[in-house]
Backbone atoms as SQL, in Angstrom:
CREATE TABLE atoms (id INTEGER PRIMARY KEY, chain TEXT, resi INTEGER, resn TEXT, atom TEXT, x REAL, y REAL, z REAL);
INSERT INTO atoms VALUES
  (1, 'A', 1, 'MET', 'N', 0.943, -0.741, 0.067),
  (2, 'A', 1, 'MET', 'CA', -0.032, 0.154, 0.226),
  (3, 'A', 1, 'MET', 'C', 1.003, 1.557, -0.109),
  (4, 'A', 2, 'ASN', 'N', 0.410, 2.333, -0.688),
  (5, 'A', 2, 'ASN', 'CA', 0.778, 3.620, -0.626),
  (6, 'A', 2, 'ASN', 'C', 0.244, 4.654, 0.473),
  (7, 'A', 3, 'GLU', 'N', 1.223, 5.254, 1.027),
  (8, 'A', 3, 'GLU', 'CA', 0.712, 5.891, 2.279),
  (9, 'A', 3, 'GLU', 'C', 1.217, 7.064, 1.796),
  (10, 'A', 4, 'LYS', 'N', 0.551, 8.055, 2.492),
  (11, 'A', 4, 'LYS', 'CA', 0.887, 9.287, 2.291),
  (12, 'A', 4, 'LYS', 'C', 1.093, 9.986, 3.890),
  (13, 'A', 5, 'ARG', 'N', 2.391, 10.505, 4.739),
  (14, 'A', 5, 'ARG', 'CA', 1.881, 10.923, 6.097),
  (15, 'A', 5, 'ARG', 'C', 1.533, 12.950, 5.719),
  (16, 'A', 6, 'PHE', 'N', 0.690, 13.363, 6.908),
  (17, 'A', 6, 'PHE', 'CA', 0.453, 14.628, 7.087),
  (18, 'A', 6, 'PHE', 'C', -0.053, 14.893, 8.049),
  (19, 'A', 7, 'THR', 'N', 0.415, 16.392, 8.802),
  (20, 'A', 7, 'THR', 'CA', -0.416, 16.731, 9.838),
  (21, 'A', 7, 'THR', 'C', -1.931, 17.204, 9.669),
  (22, 'A', 8, 'LEU', 'N', -2.535, 17.135, 10.522),
  (23, 'A', 8, 'LEU', 'CA', -4.183, 16.985, 10.915),
  (24, 'A', 8, 'LEU', 'C', -4.451, 18.097, 12.091),
  (25, 'A', 9, 'ARG', 'N', -5.224, 19.529, 11.883),
  (26, 'A', 9, 'ARG', 'CA', -5.581, 19.579, 13.288),
  (27, 'A', 9, 'ARG', 'C', -6.634, 19.405, 13.329),
  (28, 'A', 10, 'MET', 'N', -7.765, 18.950, 14.452),
  (29, 'A', 10, 'MET', 'CA', -8.458, 18.884, 14.963),
  (30, 'A', 10, 'MET', 'C', -8.853, 19.469, 15.786),
  (31, 'A', 11, 'ASN', 'N', -10.674, 19.486, 16.201),
  (32, 'A', 11, 'ASN', 'CA', -11.163, 19.565, 17.718),
  (33, 'A', 11, 'ASN', 'C', -10.562, 19.083, 18.696),
  (34, 'A', 12, 'ALA', 'N', -10.326, 19.145, 19.311),
  (35, 'A', 12, 'ALA', 'CA', -9.588, 18.658, 20.849),
  (36, 'A', 12, 'ALA', 'C', -10.932, 17.721, 21.167),
  (37, 'A', 13, 'GLU', 'N', -12.141, 17.611, 21.958),
  (38, 'A', 13, 'GLU', 'CA', -12.920, 17.087, 21.456),
  (39, 'A', 13, 'GLU', 'C', -13.144, 15.920, 20.525),
  (40, 'A', 14, 'LEU', 'N', -13.233, 16.101, 19.614),
  (41, 'A', 14, 'LEU', 'CA', -13.634, 15.524, 18.390),
  (42, 'A', 14, 'LEU', 'C', -12.509, 13.944, 18.505),
  (43, 'A', 15, 'PHE', 'N', -11.187, 14.739, 18.939),
  (44, 'A', 15, 'PHE', 'CA', -10.066, 13.520, 18.837),
  (45, 'A', 15, 'PHE', 'C', -10.639, 13.108, 20.009),
  (46, 'A', 16, 'GLU', 'N', -10.485, 13.532, 20.951),
  (47, 'A', 16, 'GLU', 'CA', -10.780, 12.394, 21.911),
  (48, 'A', 16, 'GLU', 'C', -11.651, 11.277, 21.957),
  (49, 'A', 17, 'LEU', 'N', -12.831, 11.893, 21.156),
  (50, 'A', 17, 'LEU', 'CA', -14.214, 10.960, 20.582),
  (51, 'A', 17, 'LEU', 'C', -13.681, 9.735, 20.149),
  (52, 'A', 18, 'ILE', 'N', -12.649, 10.166, 18.874),
  (53, 'A', 18, 'ILE', 'CA', -12.290, 9.165, 17.785),
  (54, 'A', 18, 'ILE', 'C', -10.819, 8.131, 18.728),
  (55, 'A', 19, 'LYS', 'N', -10.464, 8.708, 19.219),
  (56, 'A', 19, 'LYS', 'CA', -9.374, 8.132, 20.512),
  (57, 'A', 19, 'LYS', 'C', -10.328, 7.016, 20.903),
  (58, 'A', 20, 'GLN', 'N', -11.293, 7.497, 21.800),
  (59, 'A', 20, 'GLN', 'CA', -11.899, 6.530, 22.571),
  (60, 'A', 20, 'GLN', 'C', -12.728, 5.143, 21.938),
  (61, 'A', 21, 'THR', 'N', -13.171, 5.754, 20.370),
  (62, 'A', 21, 'THR', 'CA', -13.556, 4.763, 19.014),
  (63, 'A', 21, 'THR', 'C', -12.386, 3.623, 18.534),
  (64, 'A', 22, 'ALA', 'N', -11.644, 4.358, 18.839),
  (65, 'A', 22, 'ALA', 'CA', -10.310, 3.654, 17.865),
  (66, 'A', 22, 'ALA', 'C', -9.662, 2.299, 19.236),
  (67, 'A', 23, 'GLU', 'N', -10.002, 2.622, 20.773),
  (68, 'A', 23, 'GLU', 'CA', -9.573, 1.861, 21.252),
  (69, 'A', 23, 'GLU', 'C', -10.846, 0.975, 21.378),
  (70, 'A', 24, 'LYS', 'N', -11.959, 1.352, 21.398),
  (71, 'A', 24, 'LYS', 'CA', -12.880, 0.123, 21.536),
  (72, 'A', 24, 'LYS', 'C', -13.138, -0.629, 20.089),
  (73, 'A', 25, 'ASN', 'N', -12.118, -0.317, 19.216),
  (74, 'A', 25, 'ASN', 'CA', -12.066, -1.380, 17.946),
  (75, 'A', 25, 'ASN', 'C', -10.626, -1.862, 17.287),
  (76, 'A', 26, 'LYS', 'N', -9.709, -1.671, 19.118),
  (77, 'A', 26, 'LYS', 'CA', -8.256, -2.360, 18.786),
  (78, 'A', 26, 'LYS', 'C', -7.667, -1.634, 17.937),
  (79, 'A', 27, 'ARG', 'N', -7.732, -0.021, 16.984),
  (80, 'A', 27, 'ARG', 'CA', -7.448, 0.637, 16.078),
  (81, 'A', 27, 'ARG', 'C', -6.358, 1.604, 16.976),
  (82, 'A', 28, 'SER', 'N', -5.480, 2.138, 15.708),
  (83, 'A', 28, 'SER', 'CA', -5.126, 3.441, 16.429),
  (84, 'A', 28, 'SER', 'C', -5.752, 4.399, 15.997),
  (85, 'A', 29, 'THR', 'N', -5.092, 5.850, 16.740),
  (86, 'A', 29, 'THR', 'CA', -5.713, 6.696, 16.365),
  (87, 'A', 29, 'THR', 'C', -6.060, 6.925, 14.843),
  (88, 'A', 30, 'ALA', 'N', -5.094, 6.805, 14.147),
  (89, 'A', 30, 'ALA', 'CA', -4.757, 7.277, 12.462),
  (90, 'A', 30, 'ALA', 'C', -5.649, 6.550, 12.017),
  (91, 'A', 31, 'LYS', 'N', -5.492, 4.863, 12.163),
  (92, 'A', 31, 'LYS', 'CA', -6.055, 3.879, 11.583),
  (93, 'A', 31, 'LYS', 'C', -7.649, 4.686, 11.543),
  (94, 'A', 32, 'GLU', 'N', -7.570, 4.657, 13.077),
  (95, 'A', 32, 'GLU', 'CA', -9.317, 4.563, 12.949),
  (96, 'A', 32, 'GLU', 'C', -10.049, 5.853, 12.298),
  (97, 'A', 33, 'ILE', 'N', -9.589, 7.220, 12.515),
  (98, 'A', 33, 'ILE', 'CA', -9.931, 8.359, 11.001),
  (99, 'A', 33, 'ILE', 'C', -9.265, 7.570, 10.197),
  (100, 'A', 34, 'GLU', 'N', -8.739, 6.861, 9.377),
  (101, 'A', 34, 'GLU', 'CA', -8.756, 6.322, 7.821),
  (102, 'A', 34, 'GLU', 'C', -9.517, 5.830, 7.838),
  (103, 'A', 35, 'PHE', 'N', -10.345, 4.351, 8.522),
  (104, 'A', 35, 'PHE', 'CA', -11.252, 4.146, 8.342),
  (105, 'A', 35, 'PHE', 'C', -12.433, 4.591, 7.911),
  (106, 'A', 36, 'ILE', 'N', -12.941, 5.702, 9.576),
  (107, 'A', 36, 'ILE', 'CA', -14.050, 6.744, 8.866),
  (108, 'A', 36, 'ILE', 'C', -13.899, 7.470, 7.485),
  (109, 'A', 37, 'LEU', 'N', -13.262, 7.626, 7.118),
  (110, 'A', 37, 'LEU', 'CA', -12.909, 8.284, 5.751),
  (111, 'A', 37, 'LEU', 'C', -13.115, 7.303, 4.460),
  (112, 'A', 38, 'GLU', 'N', -12.587, 6.238, 4.543),
  (113, 'A', 38, 'GLU', 'CA', -12.947, 5.053, 4.144),
  (114, 'A', 38, 'GLU', 'C', -14.517, 4.710, 3.869),
  (115, 'A', 39, 'ASP', 'N', -14.816, 4.591, 5.001),
  (116, 'A', 39, 'ASP', 'CA', -16.066, 4.644, 5.032),
  (117, 'A', 39, 'ASP', 'C', -16.877, 5.575, 4.617),
  (118, 'A', 40, 'PHE', 'N', -16.656, 6.559, 4.690),
  (119, 'A', 40, 'PHE', 'CA', -17.563, 7.473, 4.205),
  (120, 'A', 40, 'PHE', 'C', -17.452, 7.323, 2.712),
  (121, 'A', 41, 'LEU', 'N', -16.673, 7.414, 2.205),
  (122, 'A', 41, 'LEU', 'CA', -16.444, 7.541, 0.626),
  (123, 'A', 41, 'LEU', 'C', -17.374, 5.983, 0.159),
  (124, 'A', 42, 'LYS', 'N', -16.895, 5.340, 1.093),
  (125, 'A', 42, 'LYS', 'CA', -17.988, 3.846, 0.295),
  (126, 'A', 42, 'LYS', 'C', -19.119, 4.536, 0.224),
  (127, 'A', 43, 'ARG', 'N', -19.904, 4.668, 0.845),
  (128, 'A', 43, 'ARG', 'CA', -21.056, 4.726, 1.511),
  (129, 'A', 43, 'ARG', 'C', -21.407, 5.789, 0.519),
  (130, 'A', 44, 'ASN', 'N', -20.930, 7.071, -0.256),
  (131, 'A', 44, 'ASN', 'CA', -21.497, 8.056, -0.578),
  (132, 'A', 44, 'ASN', 'C', -20.392, 7.770, -2.503),
  (133, 'A', 45, 'ASN', 'N', -20.439, 6.447, -2.347),
  (134, 'A', 45, 'ASN', 'CA', -19.534, 6.158, -3.841),
  (135, 'A', 45, 'ASN', 'C', -19.094, 7.292, -4.645),
  (136, 'A', 46, 'LEU', 'N', -17.691, 7.537, -3.609),
  (137, 'A', 46, 'LEU', 'CA', -16.847, 7.982, -3.755),
  (138, 'A', 46, 'LEU', 'C', -15.781, 7.724, -4.035),
  (139, 'A', 47, 'LEU', 'N', -15.102, 6.256, -3.664),
  (140, 'A', 47, 'LEU', 'CA', -14.094, 5.630, -3.787),
  (141, 'A', 47, 'LEU', 'C', -13.667, 5.181, -4.903),
  (142, 'A', 48, 'PRO', 'N', -12.552, 5.072, -5.497),
  (143, 'A', 48, 'PRO', 'CA', -12.503, 4.836, -7.117),
  (144, 'A', 48, 'PRO', 'C', -13.159, 3.383, -7.198),
  (145, 'A', 49, 'ASP', 'N', -13.239, 2.728, -8.173),
  (146, 'A', 49, 'ASP', 'CA', -13.830, 1.044, -7.903),
  (147, 'A', 49, 'ASP', 'C', -12.470, 0.346, -7.758),
  (148, 'A', 50, 'ASN', 'N', -11.419, 0.323, -8.087),
  (149, 'A', 50, 'ASN', 'CA', -9.881, -0.483, -7.488),
  (150, 'A', 50, 'ASN', 'C', -9.941, -0.288, -6.394),
  (151, 'A', 51, 'GLN', 'N', -10.335, 0.282, -5.323),
  (152, 'A', 51, 'GLN', 'CA', -10.174, 0.870, -4.422),
  (153, 'A', 51, 'GLN', 'C', -11.133, -0.193, -3.318),
  (154, 'A', 52, 'LYS', 'N', -12.100, -0.060, -4.053),
  (155, 'A', 52, 'LYS', 'CA', -13.681, -1.018, -3.185),
  (156, 'A', 52, 'LYS', 'C', -13.220, -2.899, -2.837),
  (157, 'A', 53, 'GLU', 'N', -13.532, -2.763, -1.689),
  (158, 'A', 53, 'GLU', 'CA', -13.922, -4.173, -1.537),
  (159, 'A', 53, 'GLU', 'C', -14.506, -5.175, -1.869);
C-alpha cells in the first residue's frame, strides 16, 4: 500500500471521541480516522472502483 503522511489539526473533543472509538475497535487513532474516511467514501460512492472491497 502506498501511504502519505500529513499533519491534521482538529477539535480536541472530536479527537478524544475518535481516540475512544479507536480503543474500542483495537485500532490506532490514525487507523480509526482512515477507517472513518474510507467508510464515508464507500457509502457515498466516492471511492474509485479499484479501491472498493
